[in-house]
All heavy atoms as a GROMACS GRO file, in nm:
protein
  593
    1MET      N    1   6.692  13.350   3.817
    1MET     CA    2   6.647  13.472   3.878
    1MET      C    3   6.583  13.441   4.012
    1MET      O    4   6.494  13.359   4.021
    1MET     CB    5   6.547  13.542   3.786
    1MET     CG    6   6.491  13.670   3.843
    1MET     SD    7   6.379  13.754   3.730
    1MET     CE    8   6.499  13.838   3.628
    2LYS      N    9   6.627  13.507   4.120
    2LYS     CA   10   6.578  13.479   4.254
    2LYS      C   11   6.468  13.572   4.299
    2LYS      O   12   6.411  13.552   4.403
    2LYS     CB   13   6.695  13.485   4.353
    2LYS     CG   14   6.796  13.376   4.330
    2LYS     CD   15   6.903  13.381   4.437
    2LYS     CE   16   7.003  13.269   4.412
    2LYS     NZ   17   7.103  13.263   4.515
    3GLU      N   18   6.440  13.677   4.221
    3GLU     CA   19   6.338  13.771   4.264
    3GLU      C   20   6.202  13.708   4.268
    3GLU      O   21   6.168  13.622   4.188
    3GLU     CB   22   6.335  13.894   4.170
    3GLU     CG   23   6.454  13.983   4.191
    3GLU     CD   24   6.528  14.006   4.061
    3GLU    OE1   25   6.483  13.955   3.958
    3GLU    OE2   26   6.630  14.074   4.065
    4LYS      N   27   6.126  13.755   4.364
    4LYS     CA   28   5.989  13.707   4.380
    4LYS      C   29   5.895  13.825   4.365
    4LYS      O   30   5.934  13.940   4.388
    4LYS     CB   31   5.972  13.642   4.516
    4LYS     CG   32   6.058  13.517   4.531
    4LYS     CD   33   6.050  13.461   4.670
    4LYS     CE   34   6.138  13.341   4.682
    4LYS     NZ   35   6.278  13.373   4.693
    5ILE      N   36   5.773  13.798   4.324
    5ILE     CA   37   5.673  13.902   4.306
    5ILE      C   38   5.559  13.875   4.403
    5ILE      O   39   5.505  13.764   4.407
    5ILE     CB   40   5.618  13.902   4.161
    5ILE    CG1   41   5.734  13.929   4.065
    5ILE    CG2   42   5.508  14.005   4.146
    5ILE    CD1   43   5.696  13.908   3.920
    6LEU      N   44   5.523  13.975   4.481
    6LEU     CA   45   5.411  13.966   4.574
    6LEU      C   46   5.292  14.035   4.510
    6LEU      O   47   5.298  14.154   4.479
    6LEU     CB   48   5.445  14.032   4.707
    6LEU     CG   49   5.338  14.028   4.815
    6LEU    CD1   50   5.309  13.885   4.858
    6LEU    CD2   51   5.380  14.111   4.935
    7ILE      N   52   5.186  13.959   4.486
    7ILE     CA   53   5.065  14.012   4.422
    7ILE      C   54   4.963  14.042   4.532
    7ILE      O   55   4.939  13.958   4.619
    7ILE     CB   56   5.006  13.910   4.323
    7ILE    CG1   57   5.110  13.865   4.220
    7ILE    CG2   58   4.881  13.966   4.258
    7ILE    CD1   59   5.163  13.976   4.132
    8LEU      N   60   4.902  14.160   4.527
    8LEU     CA   61   4.804  14.202   4.626
    8LEU      C   62   4.672  14.233   4.558
    8LEU      O   63   4.670  14.298   4.452
    8LEU     CB   64   4.850  14.328   4.699
    8LEU     CG   65   4.990  14.323   4.760
    8LEU    CD1   66   5.027  14.459   4.813
    8LEU    CD2   67   4.998  14.217   4.866
    9ASN      N   68   4.562  14.189   4.619
    9ASN     CA   69   4.430  14.218   4.568
    9ASN      C   70   4.344  14.261   4.687
    9ASN      O   71   4.283  14.178   4.754
    9ASN     CB   72   4.370  14.096   4.498
    9ASN     CG   73   4.232  14.124   4.442
    9ASN    OD1   74   4.181  14.234   4.450
    9ASN    ND2   75   4.171  14.021   4.387
   10PRO      N   76   4.341  14.394   4.716
   10PRO     CA   77   4.260  14.440   4.830
   10PRO      C   78   4.111  14.442   4.795
   10PRO      O   79   4.072  14.492   4.691
   10PRO     CB   80   4.312  14.583   4.854
   10PRO     CG   81   4.365  14.626   4.721
   10PRO     CD   82   4.413  14.502   4.651
   11GLY      N   83   4.034  14.381   4.882
   11GLY     CA   84   3.888  14.382   4.867
   11GLY      C   85   3.825  14.465   4.975
   11GLY      O   86   3.894  14.535   5.051
   12SER      N   87   3.696  14.458   4.988
   12SER     CA   88   3.626  14.543   5.084
   12SER      C   89   3.658  14.504   5.229
   12SER      O   90   3.673  14.591   5.314
   12SER     CB   91   3.474  14.539   5.061
   12SER     OG   92   3.426  14.407   5.076
   13THR      N   93   3.669  14.375   5.259
   13THR     CA   94   3.701  14.332   5.397
   13THR      C   95   3.810  14.227   5.402
   13THR      O   96   3.830  14.162   5.505
   13THR     CB   97   3.575  14.275   5.468
   13THR    OG1   98   3.527  14.162   5.394
   13THR    CG2   99   3.467  14.381   5.481
   14SER      N  100   3.884  14.211   5.291
   14SER     CA  101   3.992  14.114   5.291
   14SER      C  102   4.101  14.160   5.193
   14SER      O  103   4.078  14.250   5.112
   14SER     CB  104   3.944  13.975   5.250
   14SER     OG  105   3.906  13.975   5.114
   15THR      N  106   4.219  14.100   5.207
   15THR     CA  107   4.328  14.124   5.113
   15THR      C  108   4.379  13.988   5.069
   15THR      O  109   4.421  13.909   5.153
   15THR     CB  110   4.442  14.205   5.177
   15THR    OG1  111   4.390  14.328   5.228
   15THR    CG2  112   4.552  14.234   5.077
   16LYS      N  113   4.373  13.960   4.942
   16LYS     CA  114   4.427  13.837   4.889
   16LYS      C  115   4.571  13.865   4.847
   16LYS      O  116   4.599  13.965   4.783
   16LYS     CB  117   4.345  13.788   4.770
   16LYS     CG  118   4.204  13.747   4.808
   16LYS     CD  119   4.123  13.713   4.683
   16LYS     CE  120   3.982  13.677   4.720
   16LYS     NZ  121   3.903  13.788   4.773
   17ILE      N  122   4.661  13.774   4.887
   17ILE     CA  123   4.801  13.790   4.850
   17ILE      C  124   4.855  13.658   4.797
   17ILE      O  125   4.807  13.551   4.834
   17ILE     CB  126   4.887  13.841   4.970
   17ILE    CG1  127   4.886  13.742   5.086
   17ILE    CG2  128   4.838  13.976   5.018
   17ILE    CD1  129   4.978  13.781   5.200
   18ALA      N  130   4.952  13.669   4.710
   18ALA     CA  131   5.018  13.551   4.657
   18ALA      C  132   5.162  13.588   4.623
   18ALA      O  133   5.191  13.700   4.583
   18ALA     CB  134   4.946  13.501   4.531
   19MET      N  135   5.252  13.490   4.640
   19MET     CA  136   5.392  13.509   4.608
   19MET      C  137   5.426  13.420   4.489
   19MET      O  138   5.392  13.300   4.488
   19MET     CB  139   5.480  13.473   4.728
   19MET     CG  140   5.629  13.488   4.706
   19MET     SD  141   5.686  13.660   4.706
   19MET     CE  142   5.672  13.703   4.877
   20TYR      N  143   5.491  13.480   4.389
   20TYR     CA  144   5.530  13.408   4.268
   20TYR      C  145   5.680  13.420   4.245
   20TYR      O  146   5.741  13.519   4.281
   20TYR     CB  147   5.460  13.466   4.145
   20TYR     CG  148   5.316  13.430   4.132
   20TYR    CD1  149   5.218  13.499   4.202
   20TYR    CD2  150   5.276  13.327   4.048
   20TYR    CE1  151   5.084  13.464   4.190
   20TYR    CE2  152   5.143  13.291   4.034
   20TYR     CZ  153   5.047  13.361   4.106
   20TYR     OH  154   4.915  13.328   4.094
   21ARG      N  155   5.734  13.318   4.183
   21ARG     CA  156   5.868  13.324   4.124
   21ARG      C  157   5.844  13.298   3.976
   21ARG      O  158   5.806  13.187   3.938
   21ARG     CB  159   5.962  13.218   4.180
   21ARG     CG  160   6.102  13.230   4.120
   21ARG     CD  161   6.199  13.121   4.165
   21ARG     NE  162   6.216  13.119   4.310
   21ARG     CZ  163   6.181  13.013   4.386
   21ARG    NH1  164   6.126  12.905   4.333
   21ARG    NH2  165   6.199  13.015   4.515
   22ARG      N  166   5.857  13.402   3.897
   22ARG     CA  167   5.819  13.398   3.755
   22ARG      C  168   5.673  13.357   3.746
   22ARG      O  169   5.586  13.426   3.798
   22ARG     CB  170   5.911  13.307   3.675
   22ARG     CG  171   6.054  13.354   3.677
   22ARG     CD  172   6.144  13.274   3.586
   22ARG     NE  173   6.235  13.366   3.521
   22ARG     CZ  174   6.243  13.383   3.391
   22ARG    NH1  175   6.166  13.314   3.311
   22ARG    NH2  176   6.328  13.469   3.340
   23THR      N  177   5.641  13.243   3.685
   23THR     CA  178   5.501  13.199   3.674
   23THR      C  179   5.465  13.093   3.778
   23THR      O  180   5.351  13.048   3.782
   23THR     CB  181   5.474  13.141   3.534
   23THR    OG1  182   5.563  13.031   3.511
   23THR    CG2  183   5.495  13.248   3.427
   24GLU      N  184   5.559  13.057   3.863
   24GLU     CA  185   5.534  12.955   3.966
   24GLU      C  186   5.476  13.021   4.092
   24GLU      O  187   5.538  13.106   4.154
   24GLU     CB  188   5.665  12.885   4.002
   24GLU     CG  189   5.655  12.789   4.117
   24GLU     CD  190   5.790  12.743   4.169
   24GLU    OE1  191   5.895  12.793   4.123
   24GLU    OE2  192   5.789  12.659   4.258
   25LYS      N  193   5.356  12.978   4.131
   25LYS     CA  194   5.297  13.029   4.255
   25LYS      C  195   5.360  12.956   4.372
   25LYS      O  196   5.355  12.834   4.381
   25LYS     CB  197   5.146  13.008   4.257
   25LYS     CG  198   5.081  13.072   4.379
   25LYS     CD  199   4.934  13.047   4.398
   25LYS     CE  200   4.853  13.021   4.277
   25LYS     NZ  201   4.711  12.997   4.304
   26LEU      N  202   5.423  13.032   4.463
   26LEU     CA  203   5.488  12.973   4.580
   26LEU      C  204   5.388  12.953   4.693
   26LEU      O  205   5.396  12.853   4.764
   26LEU     CB  206   5.604  13.062   4.626
   26LEU     CG  207   5.712  13.087   4.519
   26LEU    CD1  208   5.814  13.185   4.570
   26LEU    CD2  209   5.775  12.955   4.476
   27TRP      N  210   5.297  13.051   4.712
   27TRP     CA  211   5.192  13.039   4.812
   27TRP      C  212   5.090  13.149   4.791
   27TRP      O  213   5.116  13.246   4.722
   27TRP     CB  214   5.246  13.042   4.955
   27TRP     CG  215   5.328  13.165   4.990
   27TRP    CD1  216   5.463  13.177   4.984
   27TRP    CD2  217   5.282  13.291   5.038
   27TRP    NE1  218   5.502  13.302   5.022
   27TRP    CE2  219   5.393  13.374   5.056
   27TRP    CE3  220   5.156  13.343   5.067
   27TRP    CZ2  221   5.383  13.504   5.103
   27TRP    CZ3  222   5.145  13.474   5.111
   27TRP    CH2  223   5.259  13.552   5.130
   28GLN      N  224   4.972  13.130   4.850
   28GLN     CA  225   4.870  13.235   4.847
   28GLN      C  226   4.795  13.232   4.980
   28GLN      O  227   4.795  13.132   5.050
   28GLN     CB  228   4.774  13.216   4.730
   28GLN     CG  229   4.682  13.097   4.743
   28GLN     CD  230   4.587  13.088   4.624
   28GLN    OE1  231   4.622  13.127   4.514
   28GLN    NE2  232   4.470  13.036   4.646
   29GLU      N  233   4.736  13.346   5.011
   29GLU     CA  234   4.664  13.360   5.138
   29GLU      C  235   4.555  13.464   5.123
   29GLU      O  236   4.568  13.558   5.044
   29GLU     CB  237   4.763  13.402   5.248
   29GLU     CG  238   4.706  13.404   5.385
   29GLU     CD  239   4.811  13.427   5.492
   29GLU    OE1  240   4.930  13.403   5.466
   29GLU    OE2  241   4.774  13.472   5.600
   30ASN      N  242   4.449  13.448   5.200
   30ASN     CA  243   4.341  13.545   5.206
   30ASN      C  244   4.337  13.599   5.349
   30ASN      O  245   4.306  13.525   5.442
   30ASN     CB  246   4.207  13.482   5.168
   30ASN     CG  247   4.096  13.584   5.159
   30ASN    OD1  248   4.119  13.699   5.126
   30ASN    ND2  249   3.977  13.540   5.190
   31ILE      N  250   4.368  13.727   5.365
   31ILE     CA  251   4.368  13.790   5.498
   31ILE      C  252   4.233  13.857   5.518
   31ILE      O  253   4.197  13.948   5.444
   31ILE     CB  254   4.481  13.895   5.510
   31ILE    CG1  255   4.616  13.831   5.483
   31ILE    CG2  256   4.477  13.962   5.646
   31ILE    CD1  257   4.729  13.931   5.468
   32GLU      N  258   4.160  13.812   5.617
   32GLU     CA  259   4.029  13.871   5.650
   32GLU      C  260   4.050  13.986   5.748
   32GLU      O  261   4.123  13.970   5.846
   32GLU     CB  262   3.936  13.767   5.712
   32GLU     CG  263   3.900  13.652   5.619
   32GLU     CD  264   3.807  13.694   5.508
   32GLU    OE1  265   3.730  13.790   5.525
   32GLU    OE2  266   3.812  13.630   5.400
   33HIS      N  267   3.987  14.100   5.721
   33HIS     CA  268   3.997  14.216   5.810
   33HIS      C  269   3.863  14.232   5.885
   33HIS      O  270   3.757  14.212   5.826
   33HIS     CB  271   4.026  14.343   5.730
   33HIS     CG  272   4.150  14.332   5.646
   33HIS    ND1  273   4.276  14.323   5.699
   33HIS    CD2  274   4.165  14.326   5.510
   33HIS    CE1  275   4.364  14.315   5.602
   33HIS    NE2  276   4.299  14.316   5.486
   34ASP      N  277   3.873  14.267   6.010
   34ASP     CA  278   3.753  14.287   6.092
   34ASP      C  279   3.669  14.402   6.034
   34ASP      O  280   3.717  14.513   6.019
   34ASP     CB  281   3.797  14.321   6.236
   34ASP     CG  282   3.683  14.344   6.331
   34ASP    OD1  283   3.565  14.336   6.290
   34ASP    OD2  284   3.711  14.369   6.449
   35PRO      N  285   3.544  14.373   5.999
   35PRO     CA  286   3.457  14.478   5.942
   35PRO      C  287   3.442  14.600   6.033
   35PRO      O  288   3.429  14.713   5.984
   35PRO     CB  289   3.323  14.407   5.922
   35PRO     CG  290   3.355  14.263   5.915
   35PRO     CD  291   3.476  14.244   6.002
   36GLU      N  292   3.446  14.581   6.164
   36GLU     CA  293   3.437  14.694   6.257
   36GLU      C  294   3.561  14.782   6.246
   36GLU      O  295   3.552  14.904   6.259
   36GLU     CB  296   3.418  14.644   6.402
   36GLU     CG  297   3.283  14.579   6.427
   36GLU     CD  298   3.167  14.674   6.399
   36GLU    OE1  299   3.172  14.791   6.443
   36GLU    OE2  300   3.071  14.631   6.332
   37LEU      N  301   3.676  14.721   6.223
   37LEU     CA  302   3.800  14.798   6.205
   37LEU      C  303   3.796  14.874   6.072
   37LEU      O  304   3.833  14.991   6.066
   37LEU     CB  305   3.920  14.704   6.208
   37LEU     CG  306   4.057  14.766   6.187
   37LEU    CD1  307   4.090  14.867   6.296
   37LEU    CD2  308   4.164  14.659   6.178
   38ILE      N  309   3.748  14.809   5.968
   38ILE     CA  310   3.741  14.870   5.836
   38ILE      C  311   3.652  14.994   5.838
   38ILE      O  312   3.679  15.094   5.768
   38ILE     CB  313   3.687  14.769   5.732
   38ILE    CG1  314   3.786  14.653   5.715
   38ILE    CG2  315   3.655  14.835   5.600
   38ILE    CD1  316   3.914  14.688   5.647
   39LYS      N  317   3.546  14.994   5.920
   39LYS     CA  318   3.455  15.109   5.927
   39LYS      C  319   3.526  15.238   5.971
   39LYS      O  320   3.475  15.346   5.946
   39LYS     CB  321   3.342  15.080   6.026
   39LYS     CG  322   3.240  14.984   5.976
   39LYS     CD  323   3.131  14.967   6.082
   39LYS     CE  324   3.031  14.862   6.044
   39LYS     NZ  325   2.928  14.845   6.149
   40ASN      N  326   3.641  15.224   6.038
   40ASN     CA  327   3.713  15.342   6.087
   40ASN      C  328   3.787  15.418   5.977
   40ASN      O  329   3.842  15.524   6.002
   40ASN     CB  330   3.814  15.300   6.195
   40ASN     CG  331   3.747  15.248   6.319
   40ASN    OD1  332   3.644  15.299   6.362
   40ASN    ND2  333   3.804  15.145   6.378
   41TYR      N  334   3.790  15.362   5.858
   41TYR     CA  335   3.864  15.423   5.746
   41TYR      C  336   3.766  15.471   5.638
   41TYR      O  337   3.684  15.393   5.592
   41TYR     CB  338   3.962  15.322   5.687
   41TYR     CG  339   4.065  15.273   5.785
   41TYR    CD1  340   4.044  15.155   5.857
   41TYR    CD2  341   4.183  15.342   5.808
   41TYR    CE1  342   4.138  15.110   5.948
   41TYR    CE2  343   4.278  15.298   5.898
   41TYR     CZ  344   4.254  15.180   5.967
   41TYR     OH  345   4.348  15.135   6.057
   42PRO      N  346   3.778  15.596   5.598
   42PRO     CA  347   3.683  15.650   5.499
   42PRO      C  348   3.701  15.594   5.358
   42PRO      O  349   3.607  15.588   5.280
   42PRO     CB  350   3.709  15.800   5.501
   42PRO     CG  351   3.848  15.815   5.552
   42PRO     CD  352   3.870  15.698   5.645
   43THR      N  353   3.824  15.552   5.324
   43THR     CA  354   3.853  15.498   5.190
   43THR      C  355   3.949  15.380   5.202
   43THR      O  356   4.015  15.362   5.306
   43THR     CB  357   3.919  15.602   5.098
   43THR    OG1  358   4.049  15.632   5.151
   43THR    CG2  359   3.835  15.730   5.088
   44ILE      N  360   3.960  15.302   5.096
   44ILE     CA  361   4.056  15.192   5.096
   44ILE      C  362   4.199  15.246   5.103
   44ILE      O  363   4.288  15.184   5.160
   44ILE     CB  364   4.036  15.097   4.976
   44ILE    CG1  365   4.111  14.967   4.999
   44ILE    CG2  366   4.075  15.165   4.847
   44ILE    CD1  367   4.074  14.854   4.907
   45TYR      N  368   4.221  15.366   5.048
   45TYR     CA  369   4.355  15.426   5.053
   45TYR      C  370   4.395  15.461   5.195
   45TYR      O  371   4.512  15.452   5.231
   45TYR     CB  372   4.360  15.550   4.963
   45TYR     CG  373   4.326  15.518   4.820
   45TYR    CD1  374   4.203  15.554   4.766
   45TYR    CD2  375   4.415  15.449   4.740
   45TYR    CE1  376   4.171  15.522   4.635
   45TYR    CE2  377   4.385  15.416   4.609
   45TYR     CZ  378   4.262  15.452   4.557
   45TYR     OH  379   4.230  15.420   4.428
   46ALA      N  380   4.298  15.496   5.278
   46ALA     CA  381   4.326  15.528   5.417
   46ALA      C  382   4.365  15.403   5.496
   46ALA      O  383   4.422  15.413   5.604
   46ALA     CB  384   4.204  15.594   5.481
   47GLN      N  385   4.337  15.285   5.442
   47GLN     CA  386   4.366  15.159   5.508
   47GLN      C  387   4.508  15.109   5.480
   47GLN      O  388   4.548  15.004   5.530
   47GLN     CB  389   4.268  15.051   5.460
   47GLN     CG  390   4.124  15.082   5.488
   47GLN     CD  391   4.030  14.988   5.414
   47GLN    OE1  392   4.069  14.884   5.364
   47GLN    NE2  393   3.903  15.027   5.409
   48LEU      N  394   4.585  15.182   5.401
   48LEU     CA  395   4.714  15.135   5.354
   48LEU      C  396   4.804  15.086   5.467
   48LEU      O  397   4.855  14.975   5.461
   48LEU     CB  398   4.785  15.245   5.273
   48LEU     CG  399   4.925  15.207   5.223
   48LEU    CD1  400   4.916  15.090   5.127
   48LEU    CD2  401   4.991  15.326   5.158
   49ASP      N  402   4.828  15.168   5.569
   49ASP     CA  403   4.917  15.127   5.678
   49ASP      C  404   4.868  15.002   5.749
   49ASP      O  405   4.947  14.911   5.778
   49ASP     CB  406   4.937  15.240   5.778
   49ASP     CG  407   5.019  15.356   5.719
   49ASP    OD1  408   5.094  15.332   5.624
   49ASP    OD2  409   5.005  15.468   5.771
   50MET      N  410   4.738  14.996   5.776
   50MET     CA  411   4.681  14.879   5.844
   50MET      C  412   4.697  14.753   5.760
   50MET      O  413   4.741  14.649   5.808
   50MET     CB  414   4.533  14.905   5.874
   50MET     CG  415   4.460  14.792   5.944
   50MET     SD  416   4.385  14.665   5.836
   50MET     CE  417   4.267  14.760   5.742
   51ARG      N  418   4.666  14.764   5.632
   51ARG     CA  419   4.676  14.647   5.544
   51ARG      C  420   4.822  14.607   5.522
   51ARG      O  421   4.856  14.490   5.519
   51ARG     CB  422   4.608  14.673   5.412
   51ARG     CG  423   4.456  14.673   5.425
   51ARG     CD  424   4.390  14.686   5.290
   51ARG     NE  425   4.246  14.704   5.301
   51ARG     CZ  426   4.157  14.618   5.253
   51ARG    NH1  427   4.196  14.509   5.192
   51ARG    NH2  428   4.029  14.641   5.266
   52LEU      N  429   4.910  14.706   5.505
   52LEU     CA  430   5.050  14.679   5.485
   52LEU      C  431   5.108  14.601   5.605
   52LEU      O  432   5.185  14.508   5.587
   52LEU     CB  433   5.129  14.807   5.460
   52LEU     CG  434   5.276  14.790   5.427
   52LEU    CD1  435   5.298  14.701   5.306
   52LEU    CD2  436   5.340  14.926   5.404
   53LYS      N  437   5.069  14.640   5.724
   53LYS     CA  438   5.116  14.571   5.845
   53LYS      C  439   5.074  14.423   5.842
   53LYS      O  440   5.157  14.335   5.868
   53LYS     CB  441   5.060  14.638   5.970
   53LYS     CG  442   5.105  14.574   6.098
   53LYS     CD  443   5.046  14.643   6.219
   53LYS     CE  444   5.088  14.565   6.344
   53LYS     NZ  445   4.995  14.577   6.451
   54THR      N  446   4.950  14.395   5.809
   54THR     CA  447   4.906  14.255   5.807
   54THR      C  448   4.971  14.178   5.692
   54THR      O  449   5.002  14.060   5.707
   54THR     CB  450   4.751  14.245   5.795
   54THR    OG1  451   4.708  14.308   5.675
   54THR    CG2  452   4.683  14.309   5.914
   55ILE      N  453   4.996  14.245   5.581
   55ILE     CA  454   5.062  14.179   5.468
   55ILE      C  455   5.206  14.142   5.506
   55ILE      O  456   5.251  14.029   5.482
   55ILE     CB  457   5.060  14.270   5.343
   55ILE    CG1  458   4.917  14.282   5.290
   55ILE    CG2  459   5.156  14.221   5.236
   55ILE    CD1  460   4.895  14.395   5.193
   56LEU      N  461   5.278  14.235   5.567
   56LEU     CA  462   5.416  14.207   5.608
   56LEU      C  463   5.422  14.095   5.710
   56LEU      O  464   5.512  14.011   5.706
   56LEU     CB  465   5.483  14.334   5.661
   56LEU     CG  466   5.509  14.443   5.557
   56LEU    CD1  467   5.563  14.569   5.623
   56LEU    CD2  468   5.605  14.394   5.450
   57GLU      N  469   5.327  14.091   5.803
   57GLU     CA  470   5.323  13.982   5.900
   57GLU      C  471   5.302  13.849   5.831
   57GLU      O  472   5.365  13.748   5.866
   57GLU     CB  473   5.211  14.006   6.003
   57GLU     CG  474   5.240  14.118   6.100
   57GLU     CD  475   5.121  14.158   6.184
   57GLU    OE1  476   5.010  14.105   6.163
   57GLU    OE2  477   5.137  14.246   6.272
   58SER      N  478   5.217  13.846   5.732
   58SER     CA  479   5.191  13.723   5.659
   58SER      C  480   5.315  13.678   5.582
   58SER      O  481   5.352  13.562   5.585
   58SER     CB  482   5.074  13.743   5.563
   58SER     OG  483   5.054  13.627   5.487
   59VAL      N  484   5.378  13.771   5.514
   59VAL     CA  485   5.498  13.739   5.435
   59VAL      C  486   5.607  13.684   5.527
   59VAL      O  487   5.670  13.583   5.496
   59VAL     CB  488   5.546  13.862   5.357
   59VAL    CG1  489   5.683  13.838   5.296
   59VAL    CG2  490   5.446  13.899   5.248
   60GLN      N  491   5.627  13.749   5.641
   60GLN     CA  492   5.729  13.702   5.735
   60GLN      C  493   5.693  13.564   5.790
   60GLN      O  494   5.781  13.483   5.818
   60GLN     CB  495   5.748  13.802   5.847
   60GLN     CG  496   5.812  13.930   5.798
   60GLN     CD  497   5.803  14.045   5.896
   60GLN    OE1  498   5.764  14.026   6.010
   60GLN    NE2  499   5.840  14.163   5.852
   61GLY      N  500   5.563  13.535   5.802
   61GLY     CA  501   5.519  13.404   5.848
   61GLY      C  502   5.550  13.294   5.749
   61GLY      O  503   5.551  13.176   5.783
   62HIS      N  504   5.577  13.331   5.625
   62HIS     CA  505   5.614  13.234   5.522
   62HIS      C  506   5.766  13.226   5.507
   62HIS      O  507   5.816  13.182   5.404
   62HIS     CB  508   5.549  13.271   5.388
   62HIS     CG  509   5.403  13.245   5.386
   62HIS    ND1  510   5.349  13.121   5.360
   62HIS    CD2  511   5.297  13.327   5.407
   62HIS    CE1  512   5.218  13.128   5.366
   62HIS    NE2  513   5.183  13.251   5.394
   63ALA      N  514   5.836  13.269   5.610
   63ALA     CA  515   5.983  13.260   5.617
   63ALA      C  516   6.054  13.343   5.512
   63ALA      O  517   6.159  13.304   5.464
   63ALA     CB  518   6.028  13.112   5.611
   64PHE      N  519   5.995  13.454   5.475
   64PHE     CA  520   6.062  13.546   5.385
   64PHE      C  521   6.125  13.657   5.470
   64PHE      O  522   6.075  13.689   5.577
   64PHE     CB  523   5.965  13.604   5.282
   64PHE     CG  524   5.931  13.506   5.174
   64PHE    CD1  525   5.824  13.420   5.189
   64PHE    CD2  526   6.009  13.497   5.060
   64PHE    CE1  527   5.792  13.329   5.090
   64PHE    CE2  528   5.978  13.405   4.960
   64PHE     CZ  529   5.870  13.320   4.977
   65PRO      N  530   6.230  13.718   5.421
   65PRO     CA  531   6.298  13.821   5.500
   65PRO      C  532   6.210  13.945   5.517
   65PRO      O  533   6.116  13.968   5.443
   65PRO     CB  534   6.422  13.854   5.418
   65PRO     CG  535   6.387  13.814   5.278
   65PRO     CD  536   6.292  13.696   5.292
   66LYS      N  537   6.247  14.026   5.617
   66LYS     CA  538   6.173  14.149   5.645
   66LYS      C  539   6.194  14.252   5.535
   66LYS      O  540   6.113  14.340   5.517
   66LYS     CB  541   6.218  14.208   5.779
   66LYS     CG  542   6.175  14.126   5.898
   66LYS     CD  543   6.219  14.194   6.025
   66LYS     CE  544   6.175  14.112   6.144
   66LYS     NZ  545   6.210  14.174   6.269
   67ARG      N  546   6.302  14.244   5.463
   67ARG     CA  547   6.334  14.346   5.363
   67ARG      C  548   6.253  14.322   5.235
   67ARG      O  549   6.276  14.226   5.163
   67ARG     CB  550   6.482  14.345   5.331
   67ARG     CG  551   6.527  14.471   5.259
   67ARG     CD  552   6.666  14.460   5.210
   67ARG     NE  553   6.651  14.412   5.072
   67ARG     CZ  554   6.742  14.344   5.006
   67ARG    NH1  555   6.853  14.312   5.062
   67ARG    NH2  556   6.721  14.306   4.882
   68LEU      N  557   6.160  14.408   5.211
   68LEU     CA  558   6.080  14.403   5.089
   68LEU      C  559   6.085  14.541   5.026
   68LEU      O  560   6.090  14.643   5.094
   68LEU     CB  561   5.934  14.368   5.119
   68LEU     CG  562   5.903  14.229   5.171
   68LEU    CD1  563   5.755  14.221   5.206
   68LEU    CD2  564   5.938  14.125   5.067
   69THR      N  565   6.080  14.546   4.896
   69THR     CA  566   6.069  14.672   4.824
   69THR      C  567   5.921  14.695   4.799
   69THR      O  568   5.856  14.614   4.734
   69THR     CB  569   6.146  14.668   4.692
   69THR    OG1  570   6.283  14.638   4.720
   69THR    CG2  571   6.135  14.801   4.619
   70VAL      N  572   5.867  14.804   4.853
   70VAL     CA  573   5.727  14.835   4.837
   70VAL      C  574   5.711  14.940   4.729
   70VAL      O  575   5.766  15.049   4.738
   70VAL     CB  576   5.665  14.886   4.970
   70VAL    CG1  577   5.520  14.922   4.951
   70VAL    CG2  578   5.683  14.781   5.080
   71CYS      N  579   5.636  14.906   4.623
   71CYS     CA  580   5.608  14.998   4.514
   71CYS      C  581   5.461  15.037   4.522
   71CYS      O  582   5.376  14.949   4.533
   71CYS     CB  583   5.636  14.934   4.379
   71CYS     SG  584   5.805  14.879   4.361
   72GLN      N  585   5.431  15.163   4.519
   72GLN     CA  586   5.293  15.208   4.527
   72GLN      C  587   5.252  15.274   4.398
   72GLN      O  588   5.324  15.335   4.331
   72GLN     CB  589   5.275  15.306   4.642
   72GLN     CG  590   5.302  15.244   4.775
   72GLN     CD  591   5.283  15.344   4.888
   72GLN    OE1  592   5.213  15.444   4.875
   72GLN    NE2  593   5.345  15.319   5.000
   0.00000   0.00000   0.00000
């Protein structure tokens, strides 16, 4: 099976991400968000587009394709 699973853990000022193939962790990263930028959003849900952009940049930096299926 070639499918990979991207795990996301959004925190108050960071987003932890990890890529797995079944139970094998391929990589993990902690993305720190500027606290001043975070203040502009009333809820974590309002941060979705901003966080998604940084997540996609990180995934692409790990040589994964741009095409991802996003489930919300």
